[in-house]
N, C-alpha and C positions, 0 to 999 in steps of 0.2 A: 181816601176821602175825596169828596166833590165838594169844590168852592165855585159859586156863581162867576167869580173874575177870574178865576185860574183854570177851572175845568179839573180833571181828575189828577190829585197829588197823592203821592207816597209818602209816607213817614217811616223812615228808618228807624227800627228799635235801636235805643242807644244813642242815637244822634239827637245833640241838643237843638231844640227849637228856642230860638230867643226872640226879643223884641224888636231884633233887625229882619226876622222873617216877615212875609207878609202880614198885614193887619188882619185878614181874614183866619189864616193858620193860627195865629196868636189866639184871637177871639174864639175860636172854635175848641181850642185846647183849655183856655179861661174856663170857658162853659163846662166843658167835661171835668176839668178840676174840681170844680165847686159845687154842679148841680147835681148832687146825690145824696145819699145817707149811707154810704159804704162807712163800716168799722174797720180799722185797721189795727191787727194784733201788734203791740209793743213789743220792741226789741227783736223783730223778725225782719228777714227779708221779704219785700213786698211782691207777691205774686198772686195769681188768682186764687190759689190754695189759702194763702194767709190773711185775706180780706174777706168780709161779710157783708153780704146784703143782696140786692136784687143783681143778676148776673148781667144784666145792661148796663147797670150804673156802675158794676164793677168792671166791665170792659172799657168802658169810657174813662173811669180813673185810672186804669193802667196805662190808656193810652197817652193820657198827659203825663203821668209819672214817668212811662218808659223814655219819654221826649225829653225828661229833665225840665219840664215846664213848672211842675208844681214845686220842685227844689229852688229854681231860678225866683219864684215869686214868694218865697217863705219870709215872713217879716215883714210884708208889704200890708199896708194897712188895706185889709179887707175882710168882712166878717159876714156869715151868712145868719142873717137874723130871723127867717121865717123859710119853711120849707111845706109846699105842696106834693103830698105823696102822689103816685100815677094815679090819675083820673081816668077811668075806663070811659066814660062817655066822651070824654075830650081828646083821651089817648096821648095824654103828655104828663109830664111832671114839671115843677118850678121851683126855684130857690132865689129869694130876695137878699140880695148883696147890697151892705153899705160899704161904701168906698171912703166915707168920710165927708168928702164934698158932694156926694151925691148916691142915689141908689139905682141900680138896675136890677131888673128881673130876667133870670136865666132862664130859658125853657128847653126841655130835652122831650122827643116823641116822634110819633108817625109823621113821616114828611108830609103827607096829604094833609094832615091834620094842621100841622105845624104851618105849612104854607097858607092855609086859610086864615090865619092869625097875624099875617105879615103883609106889610104894604111897601117894605123896601129890601134891597139885597144891601149886605154889607160888605165892604172891601175897601180898596185905596180909593175907589171912587164909588161911593153908594148911590144906588140907581132905585127910581121907582120899579116896583115888582109889577112888569107888564104881562099881558097874557102870552106874547112871546115869551118871555123868559120864564114864566111857570111853565110853559111846556117843555123847554129846553130841561127844566130840574125834572119834570114828571119823566121826562124821557129817561134823562140820566138814572133816576131812582129804579126805573123798570130794567136797565141794563145792568144794575148792579143786583138788584133781586133775582134776575136770570141767572147771575152767576152764582147762586145759592146763599146771598148773604142776607142777614137781615139788617135792613137799612133802617137808621134812626137820625133824625135830623134836629140841628142846634140854630136857638133864635134867642134874642134878647129884646127888652124894652128898655130904651135908655131913659135917664132922667125918671125913673119912678118915682110919683109923689106919696103915694099911699106907705101906711106904716105896716100893712098886712097885706097878704096876696088876695087879690080880688077876683074872682072868675070874670066880672063882668071887664075888667081892666085889660085881661087875657083876649077876651072877645072882640074888643073893640078895634082890632086889627092896626095897632100901633108898634108892633114888632118888626125888627129887621132879620129877614134871614141870612144866615151865617154861612151853613153849609150840612153836608150830609157824612155820615161815617158807616161804611159797609161792615159787618162785624161776623165773622165766621162761626157757626156753630157745630162743634165736632159732634157726629154721631154718638148718641147714648151708648155705654158700653153694651147694655142688652140687644140693641140694635146691630152693633158690629157682629157680637157673636150670632144672631140670627142671619145674617148676611152670610157669614163664614159656613155656618151648617146649611144654607141652602144649596 
């Protein structure tokens, strides 16, 4: 994953990530754990094959699950009260989370689109998203893409006051850019067979 305050960071599968880790790592995993509409089969080991939904949402959910972030937050007051499925024109999806004392709007989508709606970066020290910082993020996005990874960005709007998800609120550029995740898409079986036969 790429975080504006840390650069490229690897999260080891099975290694717990806790609140003692950096704010930006925890926030990215928090968004990954809740900003989805994945369905989990009960009484089964959680894997890509046993959860259902959009492949990108499944991959982000598994990132949060495999780092033990979801288990560490079980029982905490947090409720998804609204979902906005992936919007093709905005190239993002959103989930509205009620934490009891506040609401936050979590965003996941194409990095170039997510960047459009952000005014700050999020981390130990949040900063205004300057043109130089945007350029750094765009460069890192290109580098991840050149590795053959599908790149997804995470952001959030703090202190969200509406009861529903409104596109105008997303487009008002109030969001904090948290980071990006590079996802590996394995070739489909028919592609692998075709390459072997070539």
